[in-house]
PAMI-134497 format. One record per residue: x, y, z of N, C-alpha, C in turn. Coordinates in steps of 0.001 Angstrom, whole numbers, plus 500000, padded with zeros to 6 digits. Each point is the difference from the previous one (the first is absolute). Layout:
% residues N
XYZXYZXYZ;...
END
This chain:
% residues 376
502900504807525208501285500600499647501124499434500870;499749499853501286501026499482500896500280498525499723;498953499226499734500173498586499666500807499851498714;499717500839499035500750499979498753501466500311500245;500256500979500849501363500382500367500729498825500655;499336499305500912500637498893500717500386498856499073;499295499876498876500359498986499006501060500515499023;499807501205499485500876500504498946501410500308500486;500135500577501176501321500473500433501016498855500109;499709498909500717500992498909500022500209499371498626;498948499904499222500141499456498645500944500859499170;499797501307500009500808500885499171501428500133500523;500158500015501308501354500113500556500845498766499689;499378498840499966500740498765499781500116499594498534;499070500469499183499962499443498648500017501030498878;499861501280500302499972501023498952501305500785499980;500452500349498800501169500870499880499608501419500424;500979500797500272499749501358500479500455501014498949;499233501055499810498759500298500708498814499216499432;498998499798500843498739499441499529499197501144499397;499543499819498811499290501080499302498498499891500233;499394501100500375498559500066500233499391501004499020;498992499566499276499200500886499146498603500020500614;499564501172500414498816500095500859498978500957499385;498741499632500140498897500885499607500059501290500813;499546501123499431499977501251500766498828500106500966;499132499002500033498833500080500877500407499722501448;499388500727500909500412499979501406499936498616500609;498921499262499750499842498694500658501078499017499569;500466500132498760501044499099499527501336500326500645;500313501270500077501252500410500637499985499589501472;498874500177500677499903499620501402500200498497500187;499568499202499032500154498548500096501466499584500016;500835500683499250501401499591499879500928500809500906;499505501013500695500851500844500843500764499222501075;499365499092500740500781499263501017501188499252499398;499816499448498815501097499292499326501108500968499613;499632501146499445501002500994499608500770500503501216;499292500176501100500648500501501222501041499001500503;499684498713499933500942498975500458501197499876499064;499759500076498697501093499833499042500887501232499908;499425501164500318500759501261500015500751500205498679;501319500142500050500783500329498811500102498844499011;499539498827500392500022498867499075498825500023499031;499142501006500114498832500105499122500179501170499037;499781499746498729499982501038498964498536500229499640;499477501193500280498563500247499926499658500912498829;499029499575499204499440500842498951498485500029500156;499438501190499955498548500167499945499648500266498542;499198499114499398499698500109498574498574500489499785;499866501123499316498700500626499807499067499282499046;500477498957499320499129499201499139499360498832500732;500420499771501248499709498735500662498833500075500981;499129500969499859498860500113500919498886499041499590;499011499835500883498910499074499750499071500529498915;499327499077499324499026500362498983498963500974500581;499563500911499172499011501037500306500622501256500581;501271499960500423500650501232500436499587500448501383;499936501298500195499726500579501322498822500962499903;498906499649500657498815500863499954499114499720501202;499216500971500357499012499874501063498635500291499414;499188498962499874498676500145499404500079500731498670;500842499484499121500199500513498641500777501312499931;500311500603501159500789501226500004501481499637500060;500748500510499031501414499646499903500779500549501184;500864499170500555500961500415501015501396499884499394;500881500984500212501309499961499330500956498964500563;499780499539501243500969499113500622501208500785500491;500901499325500663501177500672500567501081500190498941;500751501091500146501172500187499149501233499414500703;501151500158499377501218499381500537500333500525501387;499919501318500194500342500578501303499070499488501092;498720499894499684499038499535501001500232498525500342;500308499186499008500286498588500265501235499870500886;501013500807499703501212499968500825499722500433501433;499336501127500140499804500585501328499056499169500859;498937499490499418498981499301500786500303498523500210;500721499395499065500132498549500037501448499513500014;500777500354499023501317499397499837501032500499500996;500150501316500120501039500544500883499832499580501458;498787500014500562499857499549501398500418498549500215;500011499197498927500408498601500121501449499781499603;500711501081499713501419499891499687500329499842498535;499001499945499129500256499899498559500154501408499437;501237500428499823500254501403499669500551500226498594;500135498947499227500589500185498671499125499410498897;498700500022500210499090499432499003500016500830498724;499837499308498890499862500657498705498527499983499585;499632500982499214498615500121499540500011500026498481;499217499104499419500011499879498545498579499877499473;499802500510498770498755499834499241498797500674500654;500233501064500782498882500831500446499570500824498781;498795499794499534499630500496498680499876501520499927;499846500658501133499999501467500023501243500542500684;501009499147500157501218500399500691499934499639501472;501156499676500594500038499566501395499622501103500973;500021501250499530499602501106500871498485500066500165;499268499259499159498545499945500087499558498606500451;498756499895500429499490498713500459500044498951498902;500092498749500405500150498925499015498777499848499112;498824500520500406498817499948499146499529501399499613;500903500951500044499633501373499641499585500109498537;500438499066499171499656500019498575498583499500499746;499366499362500996498703499368499782498884501006499795;499062499652499123498827500844499771498735499351500548;500145498813500566498890499251500578500513498638500398;499135499127500515500440498639500288500573499361498740;501103499302500150500622499359498840499066498945499425;499813500007498677499146499015499347500760498701499776;499249498943499676500652498715499745500985500078498830;499618500593498873500984500110498913501253500766500415;499847501027500820501170500755500457500884499148500910;499380499157500833500784499095500848500791499010499157;499374499499498931500672499047499122501202500650499319;499824501219499532501108500719499352501141500204500988;499652500396501208501038500237501016500699498687500374;499249498905500042500618498704500300501013499622498929;499674500289498749500957499727498923501248500863500170;499806501258500340501144500896500200500874499521501148;499362499615501105500776499570501159500732498694499724;499358499086499267500649498726499699501262500218499173;499906500858498993501181500300499182501073500681500850;499577500943500839500962500687500880500670498984500935;499226499093500567500531499030500955501054499109499355;499732499529498784500967499139499333501301500751499709;499878501253499611501210500797499770500765500210501301;499283500256501068500614500181501315500762498745500419;499391498835499814500652498741500371501182499702499082;499848500272498723501110499779499073501199500874500359;499724501204500449501089500887500426500736499419501201;499263499373500922500648499395501164500907498839499575;499527499207499037500814498887499526501246500492499267;499856501087499248501128500514499221500989500774500858;499565500450501172500845500853500837501273499298500421;499897498703500335501155499251500464500490498975498983;499129499607499061500402498975499056500386498721500720;501099499408499594500476498762500620501091500239501031;500209501271500379501148500315500845499740499801501483;498726499824500379499670499910501415499822498537500395;501099499351500418499994498569500246499233499566501217;499629500937500882499291499606501212498493500084499834;499552500291498777498566500156499753499517498876499102;498887499396500394499402498902499237498743500535499325;499995499996498664498830500443499247499322498800499342;498778500213499522499277498938499304500827499498498821;500119498684499886500705499412498879501482499787500230;500540500460501123501423499833500299500260498572500467;501115499413499556500356498627500363500308499891501494;499505498936500608500241499780501424501457499652500270;500483500457501137501315499596500492499852498717500816;501069499209500119499899498759500791499512500238501423;500437501084500633499610500254501381498544500444500142;499336500239498858498594500422500053499028498838499810;500520498811499732499121498873499710499116499630501183;500463500262501215499213499648501186498939501050500313;500073501159499376499072501089500326498623499724499399;498976500200500772498632499777499548499388501316499531;499447499981498795499329501196499472498850500419500903;499356499019500635498804500293500790500316500482501410;501255499970500380500413500553501295500290501480499796;499086500839500458500104501432499724500705500791501094;500517499340501034500564500744501128501477499715500257;500491498840499592501394499648500303500973500760499101;501218500225500483501012500670499179500317499196498740;500377500706498944500366499386498724501462500274499681;500591499100499224501384500201499558500101501261499157;499099500144499048499923501210499191498621500621500185;499971501294500109498730500666500234499344500388498682;498685500151500065499210500276498799499844501493499783;500109500392498738499647501378499676498473500088500070;499490500901500810498575499985500341499378501379499837;498847500034499352499200501225499910498606499676500518;499505500815500896498682499788500597499080501125499546;498903499612499353499013500965499508498801499961500941;499730501121500630498932500080500993498865500816499388;498934499290499613498917500673499283498633499560500467;499080499851499029498586499792500316499436498847499177;499009499319500578499493498765499425499516500116498572;499101500919499718499426500078498658501054500417498981;500762501033500305500983500468499027501090498954499784;500403499308501064501000498949499828499446498864499149;498697499757500066499394498992499132500146500399498539;499791501268499695500148500472498619501441499828499517;500952500262500881501411499839499643500341498523499822;499543499152500927500306498572499927499432499360498737;498830500439499568499428499440498783500880500308498800;500592501164499983500901500339498898501296499205500076;500456499743501208501203499170500165499728498578499512;498896499415500428499684498620499643499725499875498500;499359500999499411499677499950498571501214500244499121;501125500434500572501201500205499203499807500980498863;499479501178500267499735501074499041498755499726499150;499301498881500249498831499689499200498694500432500639;500080500658501175498766500411500678499264501019499152;498703499848499910499195500956499241498676500223500712;499562501234500013498684500317500547498960499556498984;499017499231500432499037499433499067498990501025499499;499558500852500891499003500991499624500166501211500887;499970501169499403500216501227500768498982500121501134;500506500360501167499203500222501209499491498701500637;500439498846499477499584498714500564501215499333500620;499923499546501258501145499322500617500388498753499226;501254499618500117500463498761499375499351498804500687;499938498870499294499251498844500511500742499222501079;501250500351500309500722499306501064500757501013500842;500293499633501238500686500926500906500747499218501065;501013500620500577500735499450501137499485500661501272;499750499194501026499492500497501273501132500024501023;500013501021500848500979500083501085499307500236501337;500466499292501018499632500352501368500705501302500368;499585500598501080500749501135500525501397499521500407;501010500668499497501427499673500161500361498656499380;499192499502499052500351498779499289501256500212499159;500835498965499914501290500088499309499963499126498745;500328500592498855500196499260498758501472500094499636;500615498863499735501441499970499733500264499657498540;500825500811499361500396499800498614501505499859499913;500450499121499132501414499939499644500149500696498653;500955500912499908500183500770498763501300499600499325;499902499656498711501148499539499231500505501049499018;499443501211500073500399501053499077499193499970498716;499938501164499336499324500118498704498549499530500040;499304500340501086498576499704500094499649498561500282;500956499187500493499746498577500259499797499767501496;498849499426500345499627499800501399499600498555500258;500289499530501195499364498812500555499155500449501193;498732499588500039499160500266501163500225498851500977;500718500272501077500380498950500950498905499721501024;499302501036500416498887499833500938499134501242499895;498746499853500416499078501122499863499114500102501235;499887501200500539499095500312501114500287499151501234;501265499888500355500384499249501190500066500929501223;499639499470501165500044500790501234500690499205501109;501262499627499807500685499215501038500113500741501317;500011501311499954500124500805501217498702500036500802;498901499575499391498708500014500690499468498601500279;500684498990499495499502498630500164500068499575501460;499030499228500399499941499533501383498798499113500179;499782499509501205498887499070500233498647500565499601;499792501277500247498680500573499735499998500964498825;501176500317499460500113500959498896499255501294500318;500106500436501254499225501149500474500308501275499234;501262500156499599500418501262499406499777500056498487;499602498900499381499817500003498543498677500664499660;500084501064499227498804500736499593500081500302498509;498853500373499426499951500304498576500128498736499174;499936500168498681500251498874499115498855499029499829;498794500341500459498852499106499844498868500674499256;499016499210499585498862500571499281499257501026500842;499983499791501316499319500962500872500686501356499998;501252500032499562500743501256499975499832500760498687;499118499515499135499661500759498799500808499683498765;500809498946500033500837499708498840499191499641498757;498786499522500187499213499583498838499678501169499075;500153501231500476499701501142499134500989500084498837;501127499277500089500968499992498904499528499179498812;498993499155500207499527499160498916499002500746499121;500104499861498670498981500595499125498655499330500242;498939500746499939498668499445500225499561499181498793;499080499067500235499491499170498912499405500874498903;500357499677498760499408500700498866500698501269499573;500990500456500763500628501269499631501002499833498851;500436498749499744500891499735498872499155499457498855;499604500883499096499120499630498897500727499103499005;499229499188499287500572499142498969500389500839498780;501172499706499457500482500678498806500513498957499022;499780500244498711500441499069498967501211500585499290;501001499172499760501157500436499221500344498938498965;500557500447498872500358499104498907501432500292499588;500796498961499853501391500169499578500456498745499283;500960500154499093500605498822499400500721499198501079;500026498689499811500499499114501048501408500354500448;500832500463499066501378500321500372500140501404500568;498888500703500166500034501347500571499268500091501333;499504498869500473499266499982501269500975500258501149;499585500840500939500858500309501134500256498731500822;501216499886500576500355498758500702499022499603501097;499524500972500804499107499626501096498651499523499473;499607500463498814498756499524499385500209498612499408;501108499796499299500285498697499414500080498914501079;500626500325501113500125499027501081498629499545500479;499076500947500153498667499658500492499178499260498952;500095500406498725499221499312498965500472498552499840;501301499775500069500504498635499892499554499164501196;499951500617501177499523499282501181498524499627499850;499171500938499492498582499723499795499800498859499010;500746500032498911499864498938498992500394498645500582;501078499986500759500475498748500580498996499428500995;499347500883500743499088499547501051498628499596499466;499464500730499003498586499875499684499684499559498572;501005499847499149499732499534498646500250498511499881;499313499368499060500282498607499673501442499880499536;500605498864500272501392499783499607500133499864498489;498883499733499290500053499907498543500173501391499403;500920500137499102500252501275499364499145500140498744;499406501156499809499277500245498763500989500099498845;499721499379498855500939500057498879500062501400499412;501168500361499513500170501287499322500633499733498647;499680500855499055500581499784498681501400500564499892;500451500732501028501380500464500044500294501201499131;499015500521499284500273501105499095499825501354500659;499171500070501019499667501289500583500866500365501188;499703501179500526500695500486501185498972500193501096;500185499332501118499016500034501071499912501359500668;498765500388500265499718501122500889499554499441501331;500409500640501082499537499623501327499010501057500472;498817499540500362498960500884500526499833499673501480;500077501002500851499873499748501438498998500959500616;499339499521501026499177500855500856500693500079501348;500260501222500452500708500205501264499135500807500958;500164499712501265499472500851501070501209500556500723;500331501254499711501276500538500428501097499300499230;500930499373500697501076499245499365499736498503500013;498867499587500523499672498574500092499238499558498760;500492498977499323499338499454498821498897499043500450;498779500215499525498876499133500368499464499216498803;500470500321498801499575499263498822500925500285498836;500120499034499075500875500216498849499534499138498831;500448500370498818499710499241498791501082500308498977;500131499123499015500949500209498914499244500090498686;500474500846499088499399500170498680501087499943498945;499849499076499035500898499920498853499414500904498913;500659501105499728499459500965499044499910499442498580;500887499073499654499996499466498643498818499074499755;499773499090500946498954499000499802498674500387500642;500024500971500928498788500364500721499644499024501096;500934499122500367499720499013501034500154500605501387;498990499809500847500031500419501401500291498762500839;501001500089500852500390498843500805500395500433501403;500255499009500825500496500231501368499162501031500751;498676499871499896499106500899500731499834499462501415;500369500800500973499908499549501383499616501171500897;499096499743500932499554500993500978500127499371501377;500525500748500944500101499472501360498621499571500493;499908498839500638498689499519500453499227501018500829;500675500720500876499301500961500862499480501199499226;500440500177498743499569501153499207498995499620498920;499622498733499955499157499552498890498568500516500065;499557500420501172498641500540500098499960501487499669;501155500590499829500041501399499597499993500068498475;500371501124499451499970500193498556501379499810499368;500902499314500705501365499863499492500024499255498674;499310498845499940499992499229498756499402500789498848;498903500673500268499362500816498962500931501113499535;500718500617500948500937501074499644501111499474499099;500484498783500302501040499401499163499525499832498561;498853499369499829499507499704498648499642501279499256;499415500970500699499678501270499353501258500704499528;501069499937500797501270500618499607500573499306498770;499884498666499937500481499250498843499208500386498760;498674500065500123499157500360498866500305501407499490;500147500926500929500270501379499603501339500106499275;501010499314500505501299500042499338499920499351498625;499245498896499890499855499327498710499389500938498962;498994500762500401499388500958499081500985501074499582;500802500472500952500944501078499700501076499582499007;500433498738500063501090499553499123499487499193498811;498674499864499866499431499364498822499974498487500011;499924499392501193499849498542500069498534499671499755;499736499260498921498618499755499607499303499001500901;500717498954500409499375498918500760500879499618501179;499378499844501152500686499493501182499582498563500230;500946499152500342499711498601500278500629499602501320;499436498966500589500578499437501219499609498537500083;500640499251500852499719498585500164499904499690501478;498794500143500585499833499665501421500294498533500241;500706499698501085500356498605500277499307499436501228;499080500786500606499202499486501112498568500483499830;499062499326500654498594500418499928499836501410500557;500738500303501071499915501333500590500448501062498993;501041499682499233500496500938499001498964500222498891;499326498921499610498982500125498964498870500926500450;499571499814501245498948500866500543500459501438500019;501277500223500362500526501363500070499934500687498639;500424499299498938500041500643498683498633500093499373;499079499115500376498636500090499450499285501212500566;
END
């Protein structure tokens, strides 16, 4: 906490507009981490404790729910002794007069964490948009993302985080937790396209943070972000990196990964012009990588169906079916999935659909020996 303070305070005093806005988790350890910084900045800090911003799983002791601190307790035990006397409290789900996890009925489940991450992400974007709209273009001493540089700013280095700037940056600092921030970051990077693949199963990718790791985003308004850096610890860097902790496999981050086999294969069928964009992108990539460059001829009369086998949101096999001619083409299965039943699932799905719509005969034209063996 003190090392973080020694880095943040000169950076914020020289380069951030005032007040610096802090959005902080209601959990004690998070507030304690940022307290030295708040104490140094004093009235230059605008503090909000957000009840949606706690770590995944909530607050419990051996499965027994703990309510957490309410607003008065956070003020009395943590904020007021450090001089932060005007903090606001928002999104306490049972009201700020009750503990931040008083609404909990047990440890928060993964689906509940995902829902809360979506809520917080939407809230965060609205909060940032409000900051941008508050001053509009009237505040000439503030430099925001996308603003044209002044001649006197050409010598300033973006990577120099401590020297004074001609114009200061409007800055919001979100002080939260590694796992929950990963859920939020995935939604930011996906640009509203993030989707949970299977209920109660973690997503297949995650962002890792060291303790007090800093991720920097530039916000352009209306949900537009640039990820400038992720999980940086300039305040802890040194010859031995003695103070850097967390953020490694030994710290348990691998538990965020879904276990092998938990994402079952599923078959879906859609007309080619109705395939979801993320599916079309993957099927076209598979065809480009693993199919012969020779195109199977089509009579041009029918309308192609796309048949895909997915594991979660990942496409592992695909095929095309011309309903008019009964021609099956562009059958491709990822090499690593060929020993499973993916190919069989594809062909069975094609056959079943053909029966349902009255296609009497299915035809195909294998163009490699391997393809011939597959269809035989």
